[in-house]
C-alpha positions as CSV (number, residue, x, y, z in Angstrom):
1,M,104.9,21.3,70.5
2,P,103.0,18.4,69.7
3,K,103.7,16.1,66.5
4,K,101.0,17.1,63.8
5,K,99.2,14.3,62.0
6,L,97.1,14.0,59.1
7,T,93.4,13.7,60.2
8,H,92.0,12.2,57.2
9,I,93.9,8.9,57.3
10,D,93.1,6.2,59.8
11,S,95.3,3.6,61.4
12,R,95.7,1.8,58.3
13,G,96.4,4.4,55.9
14,R,93.0,4.6,54.4
15,A,91.0,7.9,53.9
16,S,88.5,8.4,56.4
17,M,86.3,11.3,57.0
18,V,86.6,13.2,60.3
19,D,84.1,12.5,63.0
20,V,83.4,15.9,64.4
21,T,80.1,14.7,66.6
22,N,81.7,15.8,69.8
23,K,83.1,19.0,68.8
24,V,81.6,22.5,70.2
25,I,79.5,24.4,67.6
26,T,81.3,27.6,67.3
27,T,81.4,30.6,64.8
28,R,83.8,29.7,62.1
29,E,85.1,32.2,59.6
30,A,87.7,32.0,56.9
31,I,89.2,34.4,54.5
32,A,90.9,33.2,51.2
33,T,92.4,35.2,48.3
34,G,93.7,34.8,44.6
35,S,94.4,36.8,41.7
36,V,94.2,36.5,37.8
37,L,96.8,38.3,35.7
38,M,95.8,39.4,32.6
39,K,96.7,42.2,30.0
40,K,95.6,45.7,31.0
41,E,93.5,45.9,27.6
42,T,91.4,42.9,29.2
43,L,91.1,44.2,32.6
44,K,89.7,47.8,31.0
45,L,87.2,45.7,29.2
46,I,86.0,44.1,32.2
47,T,85.7,47.3,34.1
48,D,84.2,49.1,31.4
49,D,81.6,46.1,31.3
50,K,82.6,45.5,27.7
51,I,82.9,41.7,27.8
52,A,80.6,39.8,25.5
53,K,79.2,37.3,28.0
54,G,78.2,40.0,30.5
55,N,79.3,41.4,33.7
56,V,82.4,39.8,34.8
57,F,82.5,40.5,38.4
58,E,78.7,39.9,39.3
59,T,79.3,36.5,37.4
60,A,82.3,35.7,39.1
61,R,80.5,36.5,42.5
62,L,78.0,34.2,42.1
63,A,79.8,31.6,40.8
64,G,82.0,31.7,43.8
65,I,79.1,32.1,46.2
66,M,77.9,28.9,44.8
67,A,81.1,27.0,44.8
68,A,81.5,27.8,48.4
69,K,78.1,26.1,49.2
70,K,78.8,23.0,47.1
71,T,82.5,22.3,48.5
72,S,81.7,19.3,50.2
73,G,80.3,17.7,46.9
74,L,83.6,18.6,45.4
75,I,86.2,17.6,48.0
76,P,85.8,14.0,48.8
77,L,86.4,14.6,52.8
78,C,84.8,17.8,53.3
79,H,81.9,17.9,55.7
80,P,78.6,19.3,54.2
81,L,78.1,22.5,56.6
82,M,75.5,25.1,56.9
83,I,77.0,28.2,55.7
84,T,75.5,31.6,57.1
85,S,77.5,34.1,55.0
86,V,79.7,34.0,51.8
87,S,81.2,37.2,50.2
88,V,83.0,37.2,46.9
89,D,84.9,40.7,46.3
90,F,87.0,42.1,43.4
91,K,89.9,44.7,43.5
92,P,91.0,45.4,39.9
93,V,94.4,46.5,40.0
94,K,94.9,48.6,36.6
95,T,98.3,49.4,36.7
96,K,99.5,45.8,37.0
97,G,96.4,44.2,34.9
98,R,95.5,41.9,37.8
99,V,92.0,41.3,39.7
100,D,92.8,40.3,43.4
101,I,89.8,38.3,44.9
102,I,89.1,38.3,48.3
103,A,86.4,35.3,49.4
104,K,85.0,35.5,53.1
105,V,82.9,32.5,54.2
106,K,81.0,32.1,57.9
107,C,79.0,29.3,59.6
108,A,78.2,28.3,62.9
109,G,79.5,24.6,63.2
110,R,81.8,21.9,64.4
111,T,84.3,22.1,61.4
112,G,86.0,25.3,59.7
113,V,85.2,26.8,56.6
114,E,88.7,27.1,54.9
115,M,87.9,24.9,52.3
116,E,84.9,26.5,51.4
117,T,86.5,29.9,51.1
118,L,89.6,28.8,49.1
119,T,86.9,27.1,46.8
120,A,85.0,30.3,46.5
121,A,88.3,32.5,45.5
122,S,89.1,29.4,43.0
123,I,85.8,29.4,41.2
124,A,85.6,32.7,40.9
125,A,88.9,33.0,39.5
126,L,87.9,30.4,36.9
127,T,85.1,32.3,36.0
128,I,87.0,35.5,35.3
129,Y,88.9,33.1,32.9
130,D,86.1,31.6,31.3
131,M,84.3,35.0,30.5
132,C,87.5,36.7,29.2
133,K,89.4,33.8,27.6
134,A,88.2,34.9,24.3
135,V,90.2,38.1,24.5
136,D,92.9,36.8,26.3
137,R,93.9,33.3,26.7
138,G,97.3,34.3,28.4
139,M,95.7,34.9,31.7
140,V,97.2,33.4,34.7
141,I,95.5,32.5,37.9
142,S,97.7,32.6,41.1
143,D,98.3,32.9,44.5
144,I,95.0,31.0,45.8
145,M,95.5,30.9,49.6
146,L,94.1,31.2,53.0
147,Q,94.9,34.4,54.5
148,E,92.8,33.7,58.0
149,K,90.9,31.3,59.9
150,R,88.7,31.8,63.3
151,G,87.1,29.5,65.5
152,G,87.3,26.2,66.7
153,K,90.0,24.7,69.2
154,S,92.8,26.0,67.1
155,G,91.4,29.6,67.5
156,V,92.9,32.5,65.1
157,W,95.4,31.7,62.4
158,K,96.8,34.6,60.2
159,R,98.9,34.4,57.3
160,K,102.3,36.5,58.1
């Protein structure tokens, strides 16, 4: 197996944006997940739409979508991409006091959308925290991770 090297560092150790000019345009997709742990009472307030700031899931969904579109402005060496699709979904796990977040991003481009989907999941989680902190400051954001990526030279990668 060939030795992997960091792609955002030049030969002198300086930060460098990867040149993707000659890469083939392919369909790129990625899925990221995350969780917000909270009191069961807080989750009930969310699912009953009783949080004073408004509908938590719809606000967090919009925040995640907006975040995916702004990723290159947040991550210094991330390329701006022509994103074609973003979805952010939520799965309340009432027995555990947990909200699972699933973010999916897609584009036709020369570089992947992993950072965009991770950003979408992260900002959706932060938005849930922000909207609910008045009733539960002890919430925990956890397990933000890439689950799958497709496209490009490296093909498909899936978390085992």
